[in-house]
C-alpha positions in Angstrom: 169.6 34.4 -83.4 167.1 34.0 -80.5 167.6 31.1 -78.2 165.0 28.4 -78.9 164.2 24.9 -77.4 163.1 21.5 -78.7 163.6 19.1 -81.5 166.9 17.9 -80.2 167.8 14.5 -78.7 170.8 14.3 -76.4 172.7 11.1 -75.3 173.5 10.8 -71.6 174.8 8.3 -69.2 175.2 7.5 -65.5 177.2 9.8 -63.2 176.6 12.8 -65.5 173.5 14.5 -64.2 174.6 18.1 -63.7 176.5 18.2 -67.0 173.5 16.7 -68.8 171.3 19.5 -67.4 173.8 22.1 -68.6 174.0 20.7 -72.1 170.2 20.3 -72.3 169.9 24.0 -71.6 172.5 25.1 -74.1 171.4 22.8 -76.9 167.7 23.1 -76.2 167.3 19.3 -75.9 163.9 18.0 -75.1 164.7 14.3 -75.3 167.3 12.1 -73.8 168.6 8.7 -75.1 171.0 5.9 -74.2 173.5 4.4 -76.6 175.1 1.1 -77.2 177.2 0.7 -74.1 175.3 3.2 -71.9 172.2 3.2 -69.7 170.2 6.1 -68.4 169.9 6.2 -64.6 166.7 7.1 -62.9 167.8 10.6 -61.9 168.4 11.4 -65.6 165.1 9.8 -66.7 163.4 12.1 -64.2 164.5 15.3 -66.0 162.0 17.3 -68.0 162.6 15.5 -71.3 161.2 12.6 -73.3 163.2 9.4 -72.7 164.3 7.3 -75.7 165.4 3.8 -74.7 167.4 1.6 -77.2 165.7 -1.7 -77.6 167.3 -4.7 -79.3 164.8 -7.3 -80.4 167.2 -10.1 -81.5 170.4 -9.4 -79.6 171.4 -8.7 -76.0 169.4 -11.6 -74.5 172.2 -14.1 -74.0 170.5 -16.1 -71.3 167.8 -17.0 -73.8 170.1 -17.3 -76.8 172.5 -19.7 -75.1 169.6 -22.1 -74.4 168.5 -22.0 -78.1 171.8 -22.0 -80.1 170.0 -23.9 -82.9 167.9 -20.8 -83.4 170.9 -18.4 -83.9 170.8 -16.3 -87.0 172.5 -17.8 -90.1 174.4 -16.8 -93.2 175.6 -18.4 -96.4 179.3 -17.9 -96.8 181.6 -18.8 -99.7 185.0 -20.5 -99.0 188.3 -19.3 -100.4 188.9 -20.5 -104.0 191.1 -23.5 -104.1 192.7 -24.8 -107.3 192.9 -28.6 -107.6 196.2 -30.1 -108.8 194.9 -33.7 -109.0 191.6 -35.5 -108.6 191.3 -34.7 -104.9 191.2 -31.2 -103.4 190.6 -30.0 -99.8 188.8 -26.7 -99.2 189.4 -25.2 -95.7 186.1 -23.3 -95.8 186.5 -21.4 -92.5 189.8 -20.0 -93.6 189.7 -16.2 -93.4 186.6 -16.0 -91.3 186.5 -14.9 -87.6 185.5 -17.9 -85.5 184.2 -15.6 -82.7 181.6 -14.3 -85.1 180.5 -17.3 -87.1 180.7 -21.1 -86.7 179.8 -23.8 -89.3 176.2 -25.2 -89.2 176.7 -28.9 -88.5 173.2 -29.2 -87.1 171.5 -29.4 -90.6 172.3 -31.9 -93.4 175.3 -30.4 -95.3 174.5 -32.5 -98.4 171.1 -30.8 -98.7 172.0 -27.3 -97.7 175.6 -26.7 -98.8 176.9 -26.6 -102.3 180.3 -27.2 -103.9 181.0 -25.3 -107.1 183.5 -25.9 -109.9 184.1 -22.2 -110.5 186.1 -22.9 -113.7 183.2 -24.7 -115.4 180.4 -23.0 -113.5 179.0 -26.5 -112.6 177.7 -27.8 -109.3 179.6 -30.7 -107.9 177.4 -33.7 -107.1 177.0 -34.3 -103.3 178.3 -37.8 -103.6 181.7 -36.4 -104.8 182.4 -34.4 -101.6 182.5 -35.0 -97.9 182.8 -32.7 -94.8 185.5 -33.2 -92.2 183.9 -31.4 -89.2 187.0 -31.7 -86.9 189.1 -29.8 -89.4 186.4 -27.6 -91.0 187.4 -28.9 -94.4 185.4 -30.1 -97.5 187.2 -32.9 -99.4 186.3 -33.0 -103.1 186.8 -36.3 -105.0 186.9 -36.8 -108.8 188.0 -33.2 -109.1 189.2 -31.8 -112.4 192.9 -30.9 -112.2 193.5 -27.1 -112.4 189.9 -26.1 -111.9 189.0 -23.7 -109.1 186.6 -25.0 -106.4 184.6 -23.4 -103.6 182.0 -24.5 -101.1 179.0 -22.4 -100.1 178.2 -23.3 -96.6 175.8 -22.3 -93.8 177.1 -20.8 -90.6 175.5 -19.7 -87.3 176.2 -16.1 -86.3 177.3 -16.1 -82.6 178.2 -12.4 -82.2 176.2 -9.4 -83.4 178.5 -7.5 -85.8 177.6 -4.0 -84.5 178.1 -4.9 -80.9 181.3 -6.6 -82.0 182.5 -3.4 -83.7 181.6 -1.3 -80.7 183.2 -3.9 -78.4 186.5 -3.7 -80.2 186.5 0.1 -80.8 185.8 0.9 -77.1 187.9 -1.9 -75.6 185.0 -3.5 -73.7 187.1 -6.3 -72.5 185.2 -9.3 -71.0 181.8 -7.8 -71.7 179.6 -10.6 -73.0 179.4 -11.1 -76.8 175.7 -10.5 -77.8 174.3 -13.5 -79.7 171.8 -12.8 -82.4 168.8 -15.1 -82.7 166.2 -15.6 -85.4 162.6 -14.6 -84.7 161.5 -16.8 -87.6 162.2 -19.7 -85.3 159.4 -20.7 -82.9 161.0 -20.2 -79.5 162.7 -17.0 -80.6 159.6 -15.5 -82.1 157.6 -16.2 -79.0 160.4 -14.9 -76.7 160.6 -11.6 -78.7 157.0 -10.8 -77.9 156.9 -12.0 -74.3 160.1 -10.2 -73.4 158.9 -6.9 -74.8 155.6 -7.1 -72.8 157.6 -7.5 -69.6 160.2 -4.9 -70.6 157.5 -2.3 -71.1 156.3 -3.0 -67.6 159.8 -2.7 -66.2 160.6 0.6 -68.0 157.7 2.9 -67.2 159.8 6.0 -67.8 160.5 5.1 -71.4 158.5 7.4 -73.7 159.9 6.2 -77.0 161.0 2.6 -77.7 163.9 3.0 -80.1 164.0 -0.3 -82.0 167.6 -0.9 -83.1 166.3 -2.1 -85.4 164.2 -5.2 -85.7 165.5 -8.6 -86.7 168.2 -8.9 -89.3 171.5 -7.1 -89.5 172.9 -5.9 -92.8 175.6 -8.2 -94.1 178.7 -7.6 -92.2 181.3 -10.4 -91.9 184.7 -10.1 -90.3 188.0 -11.8 -91.2 190.2 -13.8 -88.9 191.9 -10.6 -87.8 188.6 -9.2 -86.6 188.6 -6.7 -89.4 185.7 -6.2 -91.9 185.9 -8.8 -94.6 182.6 -8.1 -96.4 180.0 -5.4 -95.8 176.9 -4.5 -97.7 174.5 -2.2 -95.9 171.7 -3.6 -98.1 172.7 -7.2 -97.8 170.0 -9.8 -97.0 172.7 -12.4 -96.1 171.8 -12.6 -92.4 168.1 -13.3 -93.1 168.9 -16.8 -94.4 168.0 -19.9 -92.4 167.0 -23.4 -93.2 163.5 -22.6 -92.0 163.3 -19.5 -94.3 164.5 -21.5 -97.3 161.9 -24.2 -96.6 159.1 -21.7 -96.2 160.2 -19.8 -99.4 160.1 -23.0 -101.4 156.6 -23.9 -100.1 155.3 -20.4 -101.0 157.0 -19.8 -104.3 157.1 -23.3 -105.7 160.8 -23.4 -106.4 163.9 -24.0 -104.3 166.6 -21.4 -103.8 170.1 -22.6 -104.3 173.0 -21.5 -102.1 174.4 -19.8 -105.2 171.3 -17.6 -105.3 172.6 -16.1 -102.1 176.4 -16.4 -102.4 176.3 -15.1 -106.0 179.9 -16.0 -107.0 181.1 -14.4 -103.9 179.4 -11.0 -104.6 176.6 -11.9 -102.2 174.1 -9.8 -104.3 175.7 -6.6 -103.3 173.7 -3.5 -104.1 176.0 -2.9 -107.2 174.7 -6.2 -108.7 171.8 -6.2 -111.2 169.4 -8.2 -109.1 168.2 -11.6 -110.4 164.5 -12.5 -110.3 165.2 -15.2 -107.6 166.9 -12.6 -105.4 164.1 -10.1 -105.9 161.6 -12.8 -104.9 163.6 -13.6 -101.8 163.8 -9.9 -100.8 160.0 -9.6 -101.2 159.6 -12.7 -99.1 161.7 -11.4 -96.3 160.1 -7.9 -96.4 156.6 -9.3 -95.9 157.8 -11.4 -93.0 159.6 -8.5 -91.3 156.7 -6.1 -91.7 154.3 -8.6 -90.2 156.5 -9.5 -87.2 157.6 -6.0 -86.6 153.9 -4.9 -86.5 153.3 -7.3 -83.7 155.9 -5.6 -81.6 154.9 -2.1 -82.5 151.3 -2.9 -81.5 152.6 -4.0 -78.1 154.4 -0.7 -77.7 151.3 1.3 -78.7 149.1 -0.7 -76.3 151.5 0.3 -73.5 151.0 4.0 -74.4 154.5 4.5 -75.9 155.9 5.6 -79.2 157.7 3.2 -81.5 160.8 4.5 -83.3 163.0 2.5 -85.8 166.7 3.2 -86.2 167.5 3.0 -89.9 170.6 1.0 -89.4 172.1 -2.1 -87.8 169.3 -4.7 -88.0 167.2 -2.8 -90.5 167.2 -5.4 -93.3 163.7 -6.2 -94.5 162.2 -2.9 -93.4 162.9 -1.0 -96.6 161.4 2.3 -95.7 160.5 3.1 -99.3 159.1 -0.4 -99.9 155.5 -1.3 -100.3 155.2 -3.1 -97.0 156.8 -0.5 -94.7 153.6 1.3 -93.9 152.2 -1.9 -92.5 154.7 -1.8 -89.6 152.8 1.2 -88.1 155.8 3.1 -86.7 155.6 6.5 -85.2 159.1 7.6 -86.3 162.3 6.7 -88.0 165.8 7.9 -86.9 168.9 7.4 -88.9 172.5 8.5 -89.2 173.2 11.5 -91.3 176.4 11.3 -93.3 175.5 14.2 -95.7 172.7 15.6 -97.8 171.7 12.3 -99.5 171.4 10.4 -96.2 169.4 13.3 -94.7 166.9 13.1 -97.6 166.9 9.3 -97.2 165.5 9.9 -93.8 163.4 13.0 -94.2 161.6 11.8 -97.3 160.4 8.5 -95.7 156.6 8.3 -96.0 154.1 7.0 -93.5 155.6 8.1 -90.2 154.6 11.0 -88.0 158.2 12.3 -87.7 161.8 11.7 -88.7 165.0 12.3 -86.8 168.6 12.6 -88.0 171.5 11.4 -85.9 174.3 13.8 -86.8 178.0 13.2 -86.7 180.5 12.8 -85.1 179.4 9.9 -82.8 180.7 10.6 -79.3 183.2 7.7 -79.3 187.0 7.8 -78.5 188.0 7.3 -82.1 187.0 11.0 -82.7 187.0 12.5 -79.2 190.6 12.1 -78.2 193.4 14.4 -77.2 194.9 16.2 -80.2 191.8 15.9 -82.4 189.3 18.6 -83.2 185.8 17.1 -83.5 184.5 20.5 -84.7 186.0 19.8 -88.1 183.8 16.7 -88.7 180.8 18.3 -87.1 181.1 21.4 -89.3 181.5 19.4 -92.5 178.6 17.1 -91.5 176.3 20.0 -90.7 177.0 22.1 -93.8 176.7 19.1 -96.1 173.4 18.0 -94.6 172.0 21.5 -94.3 171.6 21.8 -98.1 169.2 18.9 -97.9 167.5 20.3 -94.8 166.6 23.4 -96.9 164.7 21.1 -99.3 163.0 18.7 -96.9 163.9 18.9 -93.2 163.9 16.0 -90.7 161.7 16.9 -87.7 164.4 16.4 -85.1 168.2 16.1 -84.9 170.3 14.4 -82.3 173.6 12.8 -81.4 174.8 9.5 -80.0 177.6 8.1 -77.9 179.2 9.2 -74.6 178.2 12.7 -73.7 181.1 12.7 -71.1 183.6 12.5 -74.0 182.0 15.4 -75.9 181.8 17.6 -72.7 185.6 17.6 -72.6 185.7 19.6 -75.8 184.2 23.1 -75.0 184.6 24.4 -78.6 182.6 21.5 -79.8 179.8 22.1 -77.3 179.8 25.8 -78.4 179.5 24.8 -82.1 176.6 22.3 -81.6 174.8 25.0 -79.6 174.9 27.1 -82.8 173.8 24.2 -84.9 170.8 23.3 -82.8 169.6 26.9 -82.8 170.0 27.2 -86.6 168.2 23.9 -87.2 165.2 25.1 -85.2 165.1 28.4 -87.2 165.3 26.6 -90.5 162.6 24.1 -89.4 160.3 26.8 -88.2 160.5 28.7 -91.4 160.0 26.0 -93.9 158.3 22.9 -92.4 155.2 21.8 -94.2 155.7 24.0 -97.3 156.9 23.0 -100.7 160.1 24.6 -101.8 160.4 26.0 -105.4 161.4 23.3 -107.9 162.5 24.4 -111.3 162.5 20.9 -112.8 161.3 17.4 -112.1 164.2 14.9 -112.4 164.0 11.1 -112.5 167.0 9.0 -111.4 166.9 5.7 -113.4 168.5 2.5 -112.0 167.6 -1.1 -111.3 166.3 -0.3 -107.8 164.0 2.6 -108.4 161.9 4.0 -105.6 162.8 1.0 -103.3 166.2 2.5 -102.8 165.4 6.2 -103.0 168.4 8.4 -102.0 170.4 5.2 -101.3 173.6 4.3 -103.1 176.4 2.2 -101.5 176.9 2.4 -97.7 179.2 0.8 -95.2 178.9 -0.1 -91.5 177.2 2.5 -89.2 175.4 4.1 -92.2 178.3 6.4 -93.4 178.4 7.0 -97.1 181.3 5.6 -98.9 182.5 8.7 -100.7 184.2 7.3 -103.6 184.9 9.6 -106.5 182.5 7.9 -108.9 179.2 9.0 -110.4 176.2 7.9 -108.5 177.0 9.1 -105.1 177.9 12.5 -106.5 174.6 12.7 -108.3 172.6 12.0 -105.2 174.5 14.3 -102.9 174.2 17.1 -105.5 170.5 16.6 -106.0 169.8 16.3 -102.3 170.0 20.1 -101.8 169.2 21.3 -105.3 166.0 23.2 -106.3 164.6 20.4 -108.3 161.9 17.7 -107.6 163.6 14.3 -107.5 161.9 10.9 -108.1 163.5 7.4 -108.6 162.5 5.1 -111.4 163.3 1.5 -112.1 163.5 -0.2 -115.5 160.4 -2.1 -114.5 158.6 1.2 -114.1 159.6 2.2 -117.7 158.4 -1.2 -119.0 155.1 -1.0 -117.3 154.1 2.7 -117.7 156.7 4.5 -119.7 158.3 7.8 -118.7 156.0 9.8 -116.4 154.6 12.7 -118.3 155.6 15.3 -115.6 159.3 14.3 -115.7 161.6 16.9 -117.4 165.0 15.0 -117.2 166.2 11.4 -116.7 169.6 10.8 -115.1 171.4 7.5 -115.6 174.7 7.2 -113.8 177.2 4.5 -112.7 179.7 1.9 -113.9 178.9 -0.5 -116.7 177.2 -3.7 -115.6 176.1 -2.3 -112.2 172.6 -1.9 -110.9 173.1 1.9 -111.0 173.9 2.0 -114.7 171.6 -0.9 -115.5 173.6 -3.6 -117.2 171.6 -6.0 -119.3 168.4 -4.0 -118.6 169.5 -1.8 -121.5 169.1 -4.7 -123.9 165.3 -4.4 -123.5 164.1 -2.7 -126.7 161.0 -1.4 -125.1 162.9 0.5 -122.4 165.4 2.0 -125.0 162.6 3.1 -127.4 160.5 4.7 -124.6 163.4 6.9 -123.5 164.4 7.8 -127.0 160.8 8.9 -127.6 160.8 10.9 -124.3 163.9 12.8 -125.4 162.8 13.2 -129.0 159.6 14.9 -127.8 161.5 17.5 -125.6 162.8 15.7 -122.5 166.4 15.7 -121.3 168.7 12.8 -120.7 171.9 13.2 -118.6 174.3 10.2 -118.7 177.2 10.1 -116.2 180.1 7.6 -116.1 179.0 4.6 -118.2 175.3 5.3 -118.8 173.2 2.9 -120.7 176.3 0.6 -121.1 175.6 -2.9 -122.4 177.6 -4.0 -125.4 175.1 -5.0 -128.1 174.4 -4.2 -131.8 177.8 -2.4 -132.3 177.2 0.0 -129.4 178.5 0.2 -125.9 176.1 3.0 -124.8 172.7 1.8 -126.0 171.6 5.5 -126.1 174.7 6.6 -127.9 172.4 8.2 -130.5 170.8 10.3 -127.8 174.1 11.3 -126.1 176.1 11.8 -129.2 179.0 9.8 -127.8 180.0 6.2 -127.3 182.8 4.3 -125.5 185.6 2.6 -127.4 185.9 -1.0 -126.3 188.7 -1.9 -128.7 186.5 -3.3 -131.4 186.4 -0.2 -133.6 189.9 1.0 -133.3 190.2 0.7 -137.1 187.5 3.4 -137.5 188.9 7.0 -137.4 187.4 9.4 -134.9 187.5 12.9 -136.3 185.4 14.9 -133.9 187.7 16.3 -131.3 187.3 20.1 -131.3 185.9 21.5 -128.0 183.8 24.6 -127.7 185.5 27.4 -125.7 182.2 29.0 -124.7 179.2 26.8 -123.7 176.3 27.1 -121.3 177.6 24.0 -119.4 180.8 25.6 -118.3 179.7 29.2 -117.5 180.8 30.3 -114.0 183.3 27.4 -113.8 186.3 28.9 -112.1 188.6 25.9 -111.6 189.5 22.9 -113.7 186.9 20.1 -114.1 187.0 17.2 -111.8 185.7 13.9 -113.2 187.1 11.7 -110.4 188.2 8.4 -111.7 186.4 9.4 -114.9 185.7 7.2 -117.9 188.3 6.5 -120.6 187.9 6.2 -124.4 184.7 8.1 -124.9 184.4 9.6 -128.4 182.0 11.8 -130.3 179.9 10.2 -133.0 179.5 13.2 -135.3 180.0 16.9 -135.9 176.6 17.4 -134.3 177.9 16.5 -130.8 178.8 19.6 -128.8 182.1 18.8 -127.2 182.4 20.9 -124.1 185.6 19.3 -122.6 188.1 17.2 -124.6 191.4 16.2 -123.2 193.8 13.2 -123.2 192.2 12.2 -126.5 188.7 11.7 -125.1 185.4 13.4 -124.5 184.6 14.2 -120.8 181.6 16.6 -121.3 179.4 16.9 -124.3 175.8 17.6 -125.4 173.8 16.5 -128.3 170.4 17.6 -129.7 168.0 14.7 -130.3 164.7 15.9 -131.7 163.3 18.5 -129.4 165.4 17.4 -126.5 169.0 16.9 -125.7 171.4 14.4 -124.2 174.3 15.5 -122.0 177.3 13.3 -121.1 179.6 13.7 -118.1 182.6 11.4 -117.6 182.2 11.5 -113.8 180.8 13.6 -111.0 182.5 13.3 -107.7 180.6 15.5 -105.2 181.6 19.1 -104.9 179.9 22.4 -105.0 181.3 23.2 -108.5 180.2 19.8 -109.8 176.8 20.4 -108.3 176.6 23.5 -110.5 177.7 21.5 -113.5 174.9 19.0 -112.9 172.3 21.7 -112.5 173.4 23.3 -115.7 173.3 19.9 -117.4 169.7 19.3 -116.2 168.5 22.7 -117.5 170.4 22.4 -120.8 169.2 18.9 -121.6 165.6 20.0 -120.9 166.0 23.1 -123.1 165.1 25.3 -120.2 168.3 27.3 -119.8 166.3 30.6 -119.5 164.6 29.3 -116.3 167.8 28.4 -114.4 168.3 31.8 -112.8 164.8 32.3 -111.4 166.1 31.6 -107.8 169.8 31.3 -108.2 173.2 32.3 -106.8 176.0 33.0 -109.2 178.7 31.7 -106.8 178.6 27.9 -106.9 179.4 27.9 -103.2 176.1 29.6 -102.5 172.5 28.6 -103.2 169.1 30.2 -103.1 166.1 28.3 -101.8 162.6 29.8 -102.2 159.4 29.0 -100.3 156.6 30.8 -102.2 153.9 29.5 -99.8 155.6 31.2 -96.9 156.7 34.3 -98.8 160.3 33.6 -97.9 163.6 32.8 -99.6 167.0 32.0 -98.2 170.5 32.8 -99.6 172.9 30.2 -98.2 176.7 30.1 -98.0 177.5 26.4 -98.1 181.2 27.0 -97.3 183.0 27.9 -94.1 184.5 31.0 -95.6 183.0 34.4 -96.5 181.5 34.4 -100.0 180.4 37.2 -102.4 177.6 36.3 -104.8 174.9 37.7 -107.1 171.6 36.4 -105.9 168.5 36.2 -108.1 165.1 36.9 -106.5 162.7 34.9 -108.7 161.8 37.8 -110.9 165.1 38.2 -112.8 166.5 40.8 -110.5 170.0 40.2 -109.0 171.7 41.9 -106.1 175.3 41.5 -104.9 175.9 40.6 -101.3 178.5 39.1 -99.0 177.7 36.2 -96.7 179.7 35.1 -93.7 181.0 31.6 -93.5 178.1 29.2 -93.3 175.5 32.0 -93.1 171.9 31.6 -94.0 170.3 34.9 -95.0 166.5 35.0 -94.9 164.6 37.5 -97.0 160.9 38.2 -97.7 159.8 37.6 -101.3 159.2 40.9 -103.0 161.0 43.0 -100.4 
């Protein structure tokens, strides 16, 4: 592979000039960046590379923040549950929280802004029946009902930014100041944010790209009293709350939000929850504010002749890159952390920016780069997983973060990333701007729809939580598959029905969650529209507990489409006779090992002899198919991500759509390999996704197959028709 240059961003730091030059040459880097905890000295900024400078809008300005502590960011938190044993009960509401991160808001009227709940009855306790002891951080409830559980939802001020706190603890920063987050919705803070940026741009003339990390509000990340994560939701709007925001919301929407609308029984409206109308209203309210305020800062950057880049992480809440207000921000670029194929597509598919950049793993921190550890293992896994998605829609740049001095101590790692950067530029050069071959159009249906395209459930620092359940496996599999993927919400179906160009709908997740849909499946209009879609020839693939909402004698509301339902214990008196599996079936061709359903779903049974049972074990159905009119429903009990499960999903999509004959147009027989075709460029690539040599039959788009052996991780480029 010829040595190339460009499209790579390298972290650097003081006292590391010559080594930085060396790595720039080897990795072909054309941009340099600082990281949380590092600064670029002038001699490094003077190198022949664009300079990215991390910019924190609402943290890292302690001199200002300490003078305006009443404008610190706020959260609603829920106390521990306390059971009353008589008519008076004390609730130590700060118990279990880290007092270096949050402190109670005693500035605003607790009777107006706090809420005591009887969790046993679900009732709000009248304000006259409770008092606050500020010296002890205790709420005392009078006239309590014995043996009822009570909580208090209370406002706190955030006095330590959670990402800086994590980095502070991880890197043992000692007495380095705790960075205090402030709220730009407040008058002094909003004015300061603009004025400081104007001066900062003057003071940093060598900065080419202002890397906003990010704008105003951190995802919800609360630590316990041991400085460990207590609650984290990468999508959480908890840190956007303030008395001022609540007052402005009420003025605009005509109704008042309760603390319970934010606390949500202690679930805090996590992304698993089916969102309420009040919460959706609040999200929209925050998004409009963030877009407007962020645009003011981006305009200042552009007026200074610089580029504005947003890091999709940390303080990203309210930006929602697939939301309707994101284009109004006017950003040049978005950069985000790449944890695999789905997170790469999350970044690369973002509309409305000139370019996108993926920060690959591992981060150059001592938790990975230490004696006895091989960082190449994580780097190789990260690259091969993300490369599948790159072959479908590449980011425009890649990069790394952290302390380059740590990575430099591992020569094998430096060698491997040199190969990665060259391979990235080759892939990008071959396919950028062209549409890859897509055999089907697939719609993923959940409560979030396009707003959360390619997004499932994430934890701090934008790493995917790789649990063995359905939804993540679906996204990761689809991210590198030769299909066109769109995301639909139930509201989309209600308003316009199933789009006419969609071939297959996927619904995956646990019952009651936003991913499966919960009570949305009780809407007869939605159910009828999807039944009609399948009846007329569409496909429906249900994974885990699809369409689950117990009603009308069914658990799966589309049980008639899928041909299976889940036993909840209510129909145990009814015999289930259909248990015979099929030894030969399209869905399990080329499966070499046993099926892996992860946690799987229990007690799923076939409804009739017309259900094609593909895998039956332990007294339950795990894979099945069922004809419904001209279309089919396919059921899978679970889909943890793997290459073999990706193949199972692809087969399920083609089978449900009745297009089995088209699956092998561009195809690799070995599930560890894939074929990606780019007809506009006259190229196709045969890819080995594993680190070991693989033999496969590869189909060339015209039904012809040839056998070949690929080296571990190899991408073999060929000309169409040759």
